[in-house]
C-alpha positions as CSV (number, residue, x, y, z in Angstrom):
1,M,20.6,-0.2,-7.2
2,C,18.0,-2.9,-6.3
3,G,18.8,-6.6,-4.6
4,G,17.7,-9.9,-5.1
5,L,14.8,-9.9,-3.3
6,V,13.6,-6.4,-4.3
7,L,13.6,-7.7,-8.0
8,V,12.0,-11.1,-7.3
9,E,8.9,-8.8,-5.3
10,I,8.8,-6.6,-8.3
11,V,8.4,-9.6,-10.8
12,K,5.9,-11.5,-8.4
13,L,3.8,-8.2,-8.2
14,S,3.8,-8.1,-12.3
15,Q,2.3,-11.7,-12.3
16,K,-0.2,-11.1,-9.6
17,R,-1.2,-8.0,-11.2
18,G,-1.3,-9.4,-14.7
19,M,1.5,-7.3,-16.3
20,K,3.0,-8.1,-19.8
21,G,6.2,-6.3,-21.4
22,N,6.8,-5.9,-24.8
23,K,7.8,-9.9,-24.8
24,G,4.5,-11.1,-23.0
25,D,3.8,-11.7,-19.2
26,W,6.3,-13.6,-16.7
27,K,6.2,-17.0,-18.5
28,Q,5.8,-16.0,-22.2
29,F,9.0,-13.8,-21.4
30,L,10.7,-17.1,-20.1
31,N,9.5,-19.3,-22.8
32,I,11.3,-16.8,-25.1
33,Y,14.3,-15.8,-23.3
34,D,15.5,-19.1,-21.8
35,M,15.1,-21.8,-24.0
36,K,16.6,-24.5,-22.0
37,F,14.6,-24.2,-19.1
38,G,11.5,-21.9,-20.3
39,A,9.0,-21.5,-18.1
40,S,9.0,-24.8,-16.1
41,L,11.1,-23.2,-13.8
42,S,8.8,-20.1,-13.5
43,D,9.3,-19.2,-9.7
44,P,11.2,-15.7,-10.1
45,G,13.0,-16.9,-6.8
46,N,14.9,-19.3,-8.3
47,R,16.0,-17.0,-11.0
48,S,19.1,-14.9,-11.4
49,N,19.1,-11.2,-11.5
50,D,20.1,-10.8,-14.8
51,V,17.0,-13.1,-15.7
52,L,14.7,-11.0,-13.6
53,T,16.1,-8.0,-14.8
54,A,16.1,-8.6,-18.3
55,Y,12.3,-9.0,-17.8
56,L,11.8,-6.1,-16.2
57,K,13.3,-3.9,-18.9
58,T,11.0,-5.2,-21.5
59,F,8.2,-2.9,-19.8
60,D,7.5,0.3,-21.6
61,K,4.5,1.8,-21.0
62,E,4.5,4.6,-19.0
63,D,1.6,3.2,-16.5
64,D,3.8,0.2,-15.8
65,L,7.1,1.7,-15.2
66,K,5.1,4.2,-12.7
67,V,4.1,1.1,-11.0
68,L,7.6,-0.8,-11.0
69,A,9.2,2.7,-10.0
70,K,6.5,3.2,-7.4
71,V,7.6,-0.5,-5.4
72,V,11.6,0.6,-6.0
73,Q,10.6,3.8,-3.9
74,C,8.6,1.3,-1.6
75,H,11.7,-0.2,-0.7
76,S,13.6,3.0,-0.4
77,N,10.8,4.2,2.0
78,R,11.2,0.6,3.8
79,Q,15.2,1.0,4.3
80,A,14.4,4.7,6.2
81,V,11.8,2.7,8.4
82,D,14.1,0.0,9.8
83,P,16.2,2.3,11.9
84,L,12.8,3.4,13.4
85,L,11.9,-0.4,14.3
86,K,15.5,-0.5,16.2
87,T,14.3,2.2,18.8
88,F,11.2,0.6,20.2
89,P,11.9,-0.1,23.9
90,E,11.7,-3.6,25.3
91,N,8.4,-2.8,27.4
92,E,7.2,-1.3,24.7
93,S,3.3,-0.5,25.1
94,P,0.5,-2.3,23.4
95,E,0.2,0.7,20.6
96,Q,3.8,0.8,20.2
97,S,3.3,-3.1,19.4
98,N,0.7,-2.5,16.8
99,V,3.0,-0.2,15.1
100,R,5.9,-2.2,15.3
101,S,3.8,-4.7,14.1
102,T,2.5,-2.8,11.1
103,L,5.4,-1.3,10.0
104,E,7.2,-4.8,10.1
105,H,4.9,-6.2,7.6
106,P,6.1,-6.7,4.0
107,Q,3.1,-5.3,2.6
108,Y,3.3,-2.2,4.3
109,P,5.6,-0.1,2.2
110,L,3.4,-1.6,-0.7
111,D,0.1,-0.6,0.2
112,Y,0.9,2.4,2.9
113,S,3.1,4.5,0.6
114,F,2.0,8.0,-0.6
115,P,2.1,8.2,-4.7
116,S,5.2,10.5,-4.1
117,H,6.1,9.9,-8.0
118,E,3.0,11.8,-9.5
119,Q,3.3,15.2,-10.3
120,D,2.6,18.3,-8.3
121,W,3.7,15.4,-5.1
122,V,6.2,18.0,-2.6
123,V,8.2,16.2,-0.3
124,S,9.0,18.3,3.1
125,K,11.3,17.9,5.8
126,R,9.0,17.4,9.0
127,G,9.3,19.6,11.6
128,K,10.0,19.9,15.4
129,K,7.0,18.9,17.5
130,S,6.2,20.7,20.3
131,K,6.2,19.2,23.5
132,A,2.4,20.6,24.1
133,T,1.1,18.8,21.1
134,I,2.4,15.6,22.0
135,S,0.2,13.0,23.6
136,N,0.2,8.9,23.5
137,G,-3.6,9.5,23.4
138,M,-5.2,7.1,20.2
139,V,-8.4,7.4,18.4
140,A,-9.8,5.1,15.7
141,V,-12.2,6.8,13.3
142,D,-14.9,4.9,10.8
143,C,-16.5,6.2,8.1
144,E,-19.8,5.0,6.6
145,M,-20.0,5.7,2.9
146,V,-23.4,5.4,0.6
147,L,-23.5,5.4,-3.3
148,C,-25.4,8.4,-4.5
149,E,-26.8,8.6,-7.7
150,D,-24.3,10.7,-9.9
151,G,-22.2,7.5,-9.1
152,S,-20.2,9.4,-6.3
153,E,-19.6,7.9,-2.9
154,A,-20.9,10.1,0.3
155,L,-20.0,10.1,3.9
156,V,-23.1,9.0,6.1
157,K,-22.0,8.4,9.3
158,V,-18.7,8.6,11.4
159,C,-18.1,7.1,14.6
160,V,-14.6,7.8,16.7
161,V,-13.6,5.1,19.8
162,D,-10.6,5.9,22.0
163,E,-8.2,3.4,22.6
164,N,-10.5,1.8,25.7
165,L,-12.8,1.5,23.1
166,Q,-15.3,4.6,24.5
167,V,-17.1,5.8,21.8
168,K,-16.4,9.4,21.4
169,L,-18.5,10.2,18.5
170,D,-21.1,8.6,16.5
171,E,-23.1,10.7,14.5
172,L,-25.1,10.3,11.1
173,V,-24.2,12.7,8.6
174,N,-26.4,14.2,5.8
175,P,-24.7,13.5,2.3
176,R,-26.3,16.2,0.6
177,K,-27.0,14.3,-2.8
178,K,-29.6,11.7,-4.0
179,V,-28.2,8.4,-2.4
180,A,-28.6,5.7,-5.0
181,D,-27.5,2.6,-2.6
182,Y,-27.4,2.9,1.6
183,R,-25.0,-0.4,1.5
184,T,-27.6,-0.8,4.4
185,E,-26.1,-4.2,5.3
186,I,-22.7,-2.5,5.7
187,T,-23.3,0.9,7.2
188,G,-26.4,-0.2,9.2
189,V,-28.5,2.9,7.7
190,S,-31.3,3.0,5.7
191,A,-33.7,5.6,3.9
C-alpha cells in the first residue's frame, strides 16, 4: 500500500514526464474532478490521498502503468535500504560517507534501480562473500564513446583511477566500426 508521500511523488513524476491519463494531465484531471478548486490548488502535496489515487487510476496505457509500478517498486527498494543506512559506523570512512549520501538521496531509488518489472528479470539471493574477495580498494572507471555511422555508439577510450586518483589504466580502444562523430570536445579523441 502506498503512503501519502509516495502518491505525491508519483503524481509529481507524472507531471514532470508530461504523462496523461484518460482524463488528461494532472491539471486537466483536477478541472474535471474538483469543480470547487479545479487546478487552482494543483500542488499534489496539498491534495488528499483520495484525489491522488483517483488521478493515478486514470492511467491505463501499459507503458504508463510500467512507469508507475517502477516508482512503487523503487519506494519498496528504499524501505529495504533504510536498515542498511543505520549500520554505518559513526566514524565512517570518506568512501562510506559517499555511499551513505548516495543511498540517502531521494532520487537514488528512482534513477538507480534495475528495471526488475521487465520480462526475463530474475531476482536472486545474494550469496555470502569469501573473506579473500573482500577489499576496501576502490576504482573509478570512465569510458569515452564515439558515434558510429550505423547510429550506434562504441567505446574509444577507457580510463581507470584508484581511490587516490592514481591512473591505473588510460587506453585508446579501436571502435571496430566507421566513426561518424568522435565527439572530440567531450572525448578528447580525434581521428
